C-alpha positions in Angstrom: 51.5 16.8 22.9 52.5 19.8 24.8 54.5 20.2 27.6 51.2 21.4 29.6 49.5 18.6 28.4 52.1 16.3 30.1 52.1 18.4 33.3 48.3 18.1 33.5 48.4 14.2 33.1 51.0 13.6 36.0 48.3 16.2 37.9 45.9 13.3 37.0 47.9 10.8 38.2 48.9 12.4 41.0 45.1 12.4 42.2 44.4 9.3 41.3 46.9 8.1 43.5 45.5 10.6 46.1 42.3 8.9 45.7 43.8 5.3 45.7 44.8 6.4 49.6 42.0 8.4 50.7 39.9 4.8 49.5 42.2 2.4 51.7 42.2 5.2 54.6 38.8 5.0 54.7 38.8 1.1 54.2 41.4 1.2 57.4 38.9 3.2 59.3 35.7 1.1 58.7 37.8 -2.1 59.8 38.9 -0.8 62.9 35.3 -0.1 63.7 34.1 -3.2 62.7 37.0 -4.9 64.5 35.2 -2.7 67.4 32.2 -3.5 67.1 32.6 -7.5 67.1 34.5 -7.2 69.8 31.8 -5.0 71.9 29.4 -8.3 70.5 32.3 -11.1 71.5 32.2 -9.0 75.0 28.6 -9.9 75.8 28.7 -13.3 74.1 32.0 -14.4 76.1 30.1 -15.8 79.3 27.9 -18.2 77.6 30.5 -18.7 74.0 33.6 -20.8 74.4 36.7 -18.5 73.0 37.3 -20.3 69.8 34.0 -19.5 68.9 34.5 -15.5 70.0 37.4 -15.6 67.4 35.6 -17.0 64.5 33.0 -14.2 64.7 35.8 -11.8 63.4 35.2 -13.5 59.9 31.9 -11.0 59.5 34.9 -8.2 59.6 37.4 -9.8 57.0 35.3 -11.2 54.6 33.1 -8.0 53.8 36.8 -6.1 54.2 37.8 -8.5 51.5 35.4 -8.1 48.9 35.3 -4.0 49.2 38.6 -3.1 49.6 40.7 -6.7 48.6 43.2 -9.1 49.7 45.5 -7.2 51.6 43.5 -4.8 53.8 41.9 -8.1 54.7 44.9 -9.6 55.7 45.6 -6.8 57.9 42.1 -6.4 59.3 42.9 -10.7 60.4 45.8 -9.6 62.2 44.5 -6.3 64.3 41.4 -9.2 64.8 44.2 -12.2 66.5 45.6 -8.7 68.0 42.7 -8.1 69.6 41.8 -11.5 70.4 44.3 -11.9 72.0 44.6 -9.3 74.3 41.3 -9.3 75.5 39.6 -13.0 75.7 43.0 -15.2 75.8 44.2 -15.5 80.0 47.0 -13.7 81.3 49.4 -15.9 81.3 48.7 -17.2 77.9 48.8 -13.6 76.0 52.4 -13.3 75.1 52.8 -17.2 74.7 50.2 -19.6 73.5 50.4 -22.6 75.3 46.8 -24.6 74.4 47.4 -26.6 71.6 44.2 -25.9 70.7 43.6 -22.2 70.5 47.6 -22.4 68.9 45.6 -24.3 66.0 42.4 -21.5 66.1 44.2 -18.5 66.1 46.4 -20.5 62.6 43.4 -21.5 61.2 42.1 -18.3 61.4 44.7 -16.7 60.2 44.5 -19.0 56.7 41.0 -19.2 56.7 41.0 -15.3 56.5 43.5 -14.7 53.9 42.3 -17.6 52.2 38.6 -16.0 51.9 39.3 -12.9 51.8 41.4 -13.5 48.5 38.7 -15.8 47.4 36.0 -13.4 47.9 38.0 -10.6 46.0 38.8 -12.8 42.6 34.8 -13.7 43.0 33.8 -10.5 43.5 36.0 -9.8 40.2 34.9 -12.7 38.6 31.0 -11.8 39.0 32.5 -8.0 37.9 33.2 -9.5 34.8 30.8 -11.7 34.2 28.5 -9.4 34.5 29.9 -6.9 32.2 29.7 -9.4 29.5 26.4 -9.9 29.9 25.5 -6.8 29.7 27.6 -6.1 26.6 26.3 -9.2 25.1 22.4 -8.3 25.6 23.6 -4.4 24.6 25.1 -6.1 21.4 22.0 -8.3 21.2 19.6 -5.4 21.3 21.4 -3.3 18.7 21.8 -6.8 16.5 18.2 -7.1 16.6 17.4 -3.4 15.0 20.1 -3.9 12.1 18.7 -7.1 11.6 14.8 -5.3 11.5 17.3 -2.9 8.8 15.7 0.1 11.0 16.9 3.7 9.8 20.2 4.3 10.8 19.5 7.2 12.9 17.6 5.0 14.9 20.9 2.6 15.2 22.7 5.7 16.0 20.7 6.3 19.0 20.7 3.1 20.3 24.6 2.1 19.8 25.4 5.8 21.4 23.2 4.7 24.4 24.2 1.3 24.9 27.8 2.4 24.5 27.3 5.4 27.0 25.7 2.8 29.3 28.1 -0.4 29.0 31.2 2.0 29.7 30.1 3.8 32.8 30.6 7.0 30.3 29.0 10.0 31.5 28.0 10.7 27.8 28.8 9.1 24.3 29.0 10.1 21.3 28.7 9.2 17.3 30.3 11.8 14.6 30.6 11.1 11.3 33.4 12.4 8.8 32.5 15.0 6.5 34.3 15.6 3.1 35.5 18.6 3.9 37.6 17.5 6.9 34.9 18.3 9.6 32.6 15.9 11.5 29.3 15.7 11.7 27.3 14.9 15.3 24.6 11.9 14.2 24.1 10.8 18.0 24.1 11.7 21.7 23.5 10.0 25.1 24.3 11.8 28.2 23.6 10.3 31.7 23.3 14.0 32.9 20.9 16.8 31.7 23.1 19.1 29.1 23.2 19.9 25.9 25.1 18.3 23.1 25.7 19.3 19.4 23.5 17.1 17.3 23.5 17.8 13.4 25.6 20.4 12.8 29.1 20.4 11.8 32.4 21.0 14.0 35.8 22.4 12.8 38.1 19.7 13.8 41.2 22.1 14.9 42.0 21.2 18.5 42.5 18.4 20.2 39.8 15.7 20.1 39.0 12.1 19.5 37.5 12.6 16.1 40.9 14.3 15.0 43.1 12.0 16.5 41.4 8.5 15.0 41.2 10.6 11.4 44.8 10.7 11.9 45.7 7.5 13.1 42.8 5.2 12.2 43.2 3.4 15.4 41.2 3.4 19.0 42.3 6.7 21.1 42.6 7.4 24.4 42.4 11.4 25.7 43.8 11.5 29.1 42.8 15.2 29.9 41.5 18.4 27.4 43.2 21.0 29.8 44.5 23.9 27.9 43.8 22.5 24.6 42.3 24.6 21.7 39.2 23.8 19.4 35.7 23.3 19.3 35.6 20.2 20.7 38.0 20.3 23.3 36.1 23.6 25.0 33.2 21.9 24.9 34.9 18.9 26.9 36.0 21.4 29.8 32.6 23.3 29.5 31.1 19.9 30.4 33.8 19.1 32.6 34.6 16.1 30.9 38.3 15.0 32.1 39.1 11.7 29.6 38.0 10.1 26.4 38.0 7.1 24.7 37.2 6.3 21.2 36.8 4.0 18.0 37.0 4.4 14.5 33.8 3.6 12.3 35.2 1.5 9.0 32.5 1.2 6.5 33.8 -0.5 3.4 37.6 -0.1 4.0 36.9 3.6 4.7 36.7 5.5 8.3 33.6 6.5 8.1 33.3 8.3 11.6 33.8 7.3 15.5 32.3 6.4 19.1 33.6 8.2 21.5 32.9 7.6 25.3 33.8 10.4 28.1 33.9 10.8 31.6 33.8 13.5 34.5 35.8 11.0 36.7 39.3 10.9 37.4 39.5 6.7 37.1 40.6 5.9 33.9 38.3 3.6 31.6 39.5 -0.5 31.7 41.9 -1.6 29.9 39.4 -3.6 27.1 37.0 -0.6 27.0 38.2 0.0 23.0 37.6 -3.6 22.6 33.9 -3.6 23.9 33.2 -0.1 21.7 34.8 -2.0 19.0 32.0 -5.0 18.6 29.7 -2.2 18.3 31.5 -0.2 15.3 31.1 -3.5 13.7 27.0 -3.1 14.2 27.0 0.2 12.7 29.1 -0.4 9.8 26.9 -3.2 9.0 24.0 -1.0 9.3 25.3 1.6 7.1 26.3 -0.6 4.4 22.8 -2.2 4.4 21.5 1.2 4.3 23.5 2.3 1.5 22.5 -0.9 -0.2 19.0 0.0 0.4 19.0 3.2 -1.1 21.1 2.5 -4.0 18.3 -0.4 -5.0 15.6 2.3 -3.9 17.4 4.7 -6.8 18.0 2.2 -9.2 14.7 1.1 -9.4 13.0 5.0 -9.4 15.5 5.1 -12.8 13.8 2.4 -13.9 10.4 3.2 -13.4 11.4 6.9 -14.4 12.6 5.3 -17.6 9.6 3.7 -18.6 7.3 6.2 -17.8 9.3 8.9 -19.7 9.8 5.8 -22.4 5.8 5.3 -22.3 5.0 9.3 -22.9 7.2 9.5 -25.7 5.3 6.5 -27.6 1.8 8.4 -26.5 3.1 11.4 -28.0 4.5 9.8 -31.1 1.1 7.8 -31.5 -0.6 11.0 -30.9 1.7 13.1 -33.5 2.2 10.8 -35.9 -0.1 7.2 -36.5 -3.6 9.5 -35.1 -2.8 12.6 -37.0 -2.4 10.6 -40.3 -5.7 8.4 -39.8 -7.5 11.8 -39.0 -6.3 12.6 -42.0 -7.2 9.6 -43.7 -10.4 9.3 -42.3 -11.4 13.5 -43.5 -9.7 12.6 -46.6 -12.2 9.7 -47.6 -15.0 12.0 -46.2 -14.0 14.1 -48.9 -13.8 12.0 -51.4 -17.1 10.4 -50.9 -19.0 13.6 -50.9 -17.2 14.1 -54.5 -19.2 11.1 -56.1 -22.5 11.2 -57.5 -25.6 9.8 -56.0 -26.2 7.2 -58.9 -22.7 5.5 -57.7 -23.9 4.6 -54.3 -22.1 1.0 -54.2 -18.7 2.9 -54.5 -19.8 6.0 -51.7 -20.7 3.0 -49.6 -17.4 1.4 -50.0 -16.0 4.6 -48.7 -18.0 4.7 -45.9 -17.5 1.4 -44.7 -13.2 3.0 -45.0 -14.0 6.1 -43.1 -16.1 4.1 -40.6 -12.9 1.6 -40.2 -10.3 4.5 -40.0 -12.7 5.9 -36.9 -12.9 3.3 -35.3 -8.9 2.4 -35.5 -8.3 6.2 -34.0 -10.7 5.2 -31.2 -8.7 1.7 -30.6 -5.7 3.4 -31.2 -6.1 6.4 -28.6 -7.3 3.8 -26.0 -4.2 2.0 -26.5 -2.4 5.5 -26.5 -4.1 6.4 -22.9 -3.4 2.8 -21.6 0.5 3.8 -22.5 0.6 7.0 -20.8 -2.7 9.3 -20.9 -2.2 12.8 -22.4 -4.8 13.9 -20.2 -2.1 13.2 -16.9 0.9 15.6 -18.5 -1.6 18.1 -19.8 -4.4 18.7 -16.9 -2.6 16.8 -13.8 -3.7 13.7 -11.6 -7.4 14.8 -10.8 -8.7 15.3 -14.5 -6.8 11.8 -15.4 -8.5 9.7 -12.8 -12.1 11.8 -13.8 -11.1 10.9 -17.2 -10.1 7.1 -16.3 -13.4 6.8 -14.2 -15.7 7.6 -17.5 -14.5 5.0 -19.3 -14.9 2.6 -16.9 -17.3 0.2 -17.6 -18.0 0.0 -13.6 -19.4 3.2 -11.7 -17.0 4.7 -9.2 -17.4 6.9 -6.9 -14.5 9.5 -6.1 -13.2 11.4 -3.6 -10.5 13.8 -4.5 -8.7 16.0 -2.5 -5.2 17.3 -3.5 -3.8 20.9 -3.7 -2.6 21.7 -7.3 -0.3 19.7 -9.0 2.0 17.4 -7.6 5.5 16.1 -8.5 5.3 14.2 -12.1 6.7 11.0 -10.4 4.1 10.6 -8.3 1.3 11.8 -10.3 2.1 8.7 -12.7 2.6 6.6 -9.9 -1.3 7.4 -8.2 -2.2 7.1 -12.0 -0.9 3.6 -12.6 -2.1 2.7 -8.7 -5.6 3.5 -9.8 -5.5 2.1 -13.1 -4.3 -1.7 -12.1 -6.3 -1.6 -9.1 -9.6 -1.0 -11.3 -8.4 -3.5 -14.2 -8.4 -6.0 -11.3 -11.7 -4.5 -10.2 -13.3 -5.4 -13.8 -11.7 -8.4 -13.9 -12.4 -10.6 -11.0 -15.6 -8.3 -9.3 -17.2 -6.9 -12.5 -20.4 -6.0 -10.6 -19.0 -4.7 -7.1 -19.2 -1.1 -6.5 -15.7 0.5 -6.1 -14.5 3.5 -4.1 -11.6 5.5 -5.1 -10.2 8.2 -2.9 -6.8 9.8 -3.1 -5.7 12.8 -0.7 -2.5 15.1 0.2 -2.0 15.4 3.5 1.1 15.7 6.2 3.4 15.4 3.1 1.9 12.0 2.1 -0.3 11.6 -1.1 -2.5 8.8 0.3 -4.3 6.5 -1.5 -7.3 3.9 -1.5 -9.2 1.5 -3.7 -12.2 -0.4 -2.2 -14.4 -2.5 -3.7 -16.8 -5.1 -2.2 -16.1 -7.7 -4.6 -15.2 -11.4 -3.5 -11.9 -10.8 -2.0 -8.6 -13.0 -1.9 -6.2 -11.1 -3.8 -2.7 -11.8 -3.2 0.5 -10.2 -4.2 1.9 -13.5 -5.4 -1.4 -14.5 -7.3 -0.3 -12.9 -10.7 -3.1 -10.1 -10.5 -0.9 -7.6 -11.2 -0.3 -6.3 -7.7 3.2 -7.6 -7.6 4.7 -5.1 -10.6 2.3 -1.9 -8.5 4.3 -2.8 -5.3 7.5 -2.6 -7.4 6.4 0.4 -8.6 5.5 2.1 -5.5 8.3 1.0 -3.5 10.5 2.3 -6.1 9.3 6.2 -5.5 10.0 5.6 -2.0 6.0 4.7 -0.9 4.3 1.9 1.0 1.8 -0.5 0.0 -1.3 -2.0 1.7 -3.4 -5.0 0.7 -6.5 -6.0 2.6 -8.4 -8.9 1.1 -10.0 -11.2 2.8 -11.8 -13.9 1.2 -15.4 -12.8 1.1 -15.4 -9.2 1.9 -13.9 -7.5 -0.9 -10.3 -5.7 -1.4 -9.0 -2.2 -0.4 -5.5 -1.1 -1.1 -4.0 1.4 -0.2 -0.7 3.2 -1.1 1.1 5.9 0.8 3.8 8.1 -1.6 6.3 10.5 0.4 5.4 14.2 -1.2 8.9 15.8 0.7 11.7 12.5 -0.3 13.0 10.1 -2.5 9.4 10.3 -4.8 9.1 13.8 -4.5 
């Protein structure tokens, strides 16, 4: 630490000492004024109240002084009250020596009561303050833990934690930053009590004094008393915002330092000694949220890879069938027809046999083509989703009302996923509600592909009843999409799907 920084810390210490002295002076002045006010009231009541009761009036001053300024000033206020009482309300012959045992006991009881009550009041205030802070801390932790348990997105958790830390620590601003592999940090969330702009979403160099730099070097919680005279982007920003001191803790995820949470204040008063422990409780929740998000992301990526691999395999099988078995069947059928044409008219039996063979080959070819379309329709790869869905509707035994509104070709994974959503929904309708009217709508809007398949059948469909919807749900979620099923008994079935066009699937 530089000599300039040491000098600045000494200056900060002197300012704090000065503030404490001013606070005590203001407390003493308030105590004198309050004693004077109570004395005025006592003078008014003197003709009607005994002197011991007048003495008790001064407790009204001692108690708030003890609560606000502490026991020491409360003792001084008690002595001042006794002195004023002795001078103004004790008889002249008793002013210098107290001969009345009752009054002597009363004065002693008053002093003891004032000191004890003042001390208890001060302790109760501190205890209440600690209890209040613990309650606030537990409430804040519960709020954040609820967000983590609901698996909300990490940015939402970051913003909530940063706000809770700032409020709980009594800070003027708080910030969460993520360490990058190039040695910089990126602000991921910020909170401020005052209307100032804080950098979020951009990378910052750790080229000067900052909580983030010190934590990266030490891996431990850090306190900085001042940024005066320090270099670096963060130190310059702190001075511009009037920040005097900061405290921060590391966020450790899976054994590595992921980032940092820091609270800062413009006041010369230092943060309480337990501030690091309070912040550390939140960093654990942040780490849990990040680990959960990474696990979910890896699961989605794994599922997406599985779906993509299966789709590539389907397409390869379809291509192999088209280029191999289908072409061979076509060739054989043509050869049979050619041979049939060479047979004399009188050989009707042989011609009929060849005709049956050619017909069988054609039927096998049609069946193979239908099977290939079920594996992966060639029209989907060649002409896109709209053409594939129209072909699917034409082959369906039901009347399908199509409403297709898309702009050109979509990402391949989205087109394949959307096709199988509609195909599976139509297959379920044909199986369980063959007489139902079916409506299919597909629309690309707001960076989403929205699909809805509705029938007016008997309803009662469920993801868990082996209708094929469970596998469909896995496919949709693997592509980052969402699927919704509404199928009340007796009121038809609606399957709605939303695929992101700019995200994991797109």
